[in-house]
N, C-alpha and C positions, 0 to 999 in steps of 0.2 A: 826618598830622605838618603842622601850619599853623605857618608863621615870621611872625610878627607885628613883631618887632621885629629889630635889627641882629644877626646871630649873634654879635657881635665885643662891640663896645660897648652893646649892646640898648637902642640908640636908637629912639623911637617910630616906628611908620609903614614898617617896612621889611620887605620879605619876600628880602631877599638882603643882601649887605654892603654898607655905607654908604660913599658914596665916601673917607671920610676912613680908616676901616680899611681899604677896599681899598689905598689909599696906604701905610698903614702895616704891614700884613701881606703883600700879594702885588705890592708896587711898582705899584701902580695898576691893577693888571690885573682885569678882571673874572671873579672865581671864584666858581664856585658852590658853595653849602654842602652840596651833595648830590653825595657823593665817587664819583668816576667808577670804584669798585672795591667789592666786596663784604668783609665784615670778615674780617679774617685770622684763621686759626688761633694758638692760645696754647698755651702750655701750663702750667698753674698750679703756681707752686710751692706745696711741700707745707711745711706749718706746724708738724705733729706737733711737731717736735724743736727748733722755735725758742724760746728763752725768753721773747720777747717778740713778742707777736701785732699786728702793726703793718699799716697801711693799705699803706705802701712794699713791705711783703714780698709781695704777690699782686699788685700791679699789672702790667699787660701795657704796654710801648712799642714802639712801632714807627716808623721812621726814613722822613719824608715828604719829597719833592723836589717842587718847583712847577716844572711843565715847561710851556712856552706858558700857557695859562690853566687847566691841570689840576693837581690833585694827585695823584702817584702815590708807590707804595710805592716805595722802595729800599734796597738794602744798604748804601750808601755814600753819601757827600756829600749828604746829605739836609739842609733847610732848617727843617725841621718835626720835633717829636715828636707822636705820636698815640698816647694813650690811649684804647682802646675800653671799654664796659661790662663789669665784670667779674661772673665768679659765684664765690659762696663762702659761710662761714658770716658774712658781715656785714650789717646790715641797711641797708634804701634803695640796694643796689646799685645799679639802673638808673638810679641819680641821682647818680651818683658823679660823670661829668662833667659833670653840672651843678652840682654843688656846688661842685667846683674853678674851674670858669668863673666863677661868680658871685662865689666869695669874692675870685679875682685880681681882678676888674671892683671890687669893693667896697673892696680895697687902693687902687687905681689911683684910681678917682673919687671918692669920698668920703672915704678916709684919706690920701689924698695920696703915695703909697708908690709909689716906683718899682717896677714890676711888671712882667713879661715880657709880650709882645704876646700873645693868645690866642683862641681862639673856639670855639665848637661847631658840628662836621661832623656829616653824616648818611651813612651807609653805602647804597648805592645799592638792594642787595636789601631790606632790612627798616627802612629808616629808624631803625635805633637810633642814638642818639647817640656822639661819639665826642668827647674833649677836644683841642684843637689848639693846641700854643704853638710860637712862632717861636723857633729857636735865637738866643740873643744874643752866643753864642761865635765868631760866622763873621762877619767884613765882607762889604759888598756885593760885593765882587769875587772872595769865597769864601775868603780865608785864615782860618787859625783863629787864634783873640785867645789867648793864653797865661792860663788860668784854672786853679784849684785851690781845691777845697772844703775845708774846714776839718778834715776827717779826713785829708787829705793833710797840710795845713800841721802840724797835731797829730802826725802821722807815725803814725795809729792804723790798724790795718787787721784784719781778722778771724783774720788769721795771727799777729799780733801782739799782740794784746790781747782776744780771741775773739768769738766771735759778737755779741755785744752792744755791741761795741764803738763803734757809733755814738750810743750813749745813756749811756755813761758817761765825761760830761764834764758842765760847766755852763755857762751862758751868760757868765759871770762870765770863765771862763777863755776863751771865744771873743774877749771884749772884752780880755783881755791879748793875746792874739797878735795881734789887730790892732792894738794899740799898737806891736808890735815890726816890722810889715809894712806899716803904712798909713800914708804921709808926711802928709796931711790926715787925722791920727785926728780932731781937734776936730769937724769936718764928719760924718765916716762915721760916727762912733761914734752920732751923735745918729740916723742913718738906720737904724743896727741897733737901736737901743733903741725906735723907733717898730715896726721890723718883730715884737720880740718881744712888745710892748705888744699889738699886733695881732692876733698868734697867739694869746695869752692870752684876749681879747675875744673871737674867734671860733670858740672851741674847738679849738685845733688842736694835738693833742696827739701832733703825729709829727713835729714841726719838731728833726729831730736833726742830727747835725755835718755830714752830707753836702748838707743842704738848706740851707747858707750858702756864699757864696765869694766869693775875689777874685779880678779880673783886672784885668790890666794895660792900664791906659789908653794908646792910641798916641798923643794929644797930650802928656800930662803925661810919659808916659812912667812910671808909678808905679801902684801897685796901689790899688784901690778896690773897693769891695762890687759885685758885680754886681745886676743888676734881680732882685728876690725871685720866688721861683719855688715850685713844690709848696706852694702857700696852699691850703688848706680844712677845713672844719668836720668833722673826725674824729669826732665825737660824734656824728655823726647815722647814722654805719655802725658804728661803734664804741662804744658807749654806757658801757663799762667804761676806755676808754682814761683814762690819768694826765691830770692838770690840764694838764701842760706836759711835753713831751718830756725836755728835762734840767732840772737844778736851776739855780733862777736864780744862786744864789752857790756860790763855791768853799766846800771843805771842808764841815763839818756846820753853817754858821750858819744861824739862823732868825730873824726878827724878834720880837719879844713879840707881834705882832699874830697871827703865824702859829702859835706856840705856843701861843696862848689859844684861835684862833679854827680853826685847820688847814686855810684856806683862804689865798690870794694876796690882798691887799687894796690900798688905795694906798700905807700904810707900807712894804709889800714893793718897789713900783715906784720908789717914792721914794728907799729906801734902794739899791735895785740902781743906779738912774740915778747917784744920787752916787758911788758906788763905782767907776763905771766913767767917772768923769771929766766929767761932766756937771753945770753950776750948779743947787741948789738952786729957783732961780726960773725955768729951762730946765725943767727935770723936771717941775715942776708945771705948767707952761702946756701942757707936750705931754701930760699927764695931763686937765687939764680939755679943752684939744680933743678927745682921742680919745673922751672921756665925751660930748661935745656931739656928735660925729659918728654916734657909735650909734644916736641918733634920729633919723638921715637915714638908716636901712639899708632901711626899709619900701618907700618908692616904687621903688627898683633892685630890691631883692628880689621885688615885683610882677610884673616884665618878664622874670624870670630864668626857664631851665627847667626849674626845681623844680618838685614840685607841690604843691598848697595844703597838704598833710601837711606836707613838708616845710621848706617856708616858713614854716609857723606852729611848728615846733620850734625851726628856725633862727633865729626874732626872739625866740622865749623865752628860748634860751640866751643871746644875745648881751645881751639885756636883763639876764639876771641876772649875766654879768659884770660889767655896766656897774654895778650895783649894788654890786656887789663891792667893783669900784675905787673908787666912791665913798665908801666906807666906810673911816674912821682909826681904829684902836683908838687910838692914841696921843693923838687929841683928843677921845676919848669921856668920855663921864661918867664910865665903869667905870673907865676907865685914872685919871683925877685922883684918884677917889672911894680909888684901892687904891695911889697913888703918895705920900699923904700921911705 
């Protein structure tokens, strides 16, 4: 294992965390990317009776605390969440930590999304990688920030709505819940729209109800969207994953574009953005920005911890989604011809 770039921001020329990432992740302490402990044991969740096979259903998570200049496993008061490589029936499992790490950095650095701080670290015994993310629900003095995910806000659980409860919803319904609980809705809904658009472009088919949350801002004393988390290209590991975890729209609404083509295009995201309260001009500007950002993916991807095969597949997937997002059925010659 040879580290050539910062294990957090992927900045060139660093065999350890760069000074900026040390400050952001570890309060400036010089923490090694090699963990001082071996890979923990875990119990893989059985998936035989789960209606929807998902990445999140088999991921193992461990609590980690920063002690002096070392990261250590802990049962309570953790500062970080650690996700090791998993084993199972998915493809490219060895690169799941690298996938999530790169996707989070892509969101932050290229697509300008407020994403949780994260890094790649390695277990001391076999140097296998793990994904490390800093908890954003804890203040610097150790106090817990009030946070609720949208399954809690929607009052949905496995007990009340069945084992598929995280997916029996829509992104439009989440936006409606935001309008009820977020006073700065006009600002926060654009952030939400950007995350939904990003998840679509990077082929994240597991962005379910629990992967979106609100937290109480300590200064404003109001609820805002938390930083984005659990972002990854699920199709790298589960090619049959659905296009999106939730439907874009409430009820059974479909755009004419989707009815004809069977995939989400520009028309769908235009309609979605307008329905959740964003002006058509702003919606189209954001879509155009994101299509342009897709072309900037390659350089950061080349510095990721993914192998060449996964990089190639990732780039092809995001290129295909960018092409679909560039397509508008209602502005096509076929639509105009059949509308006469």
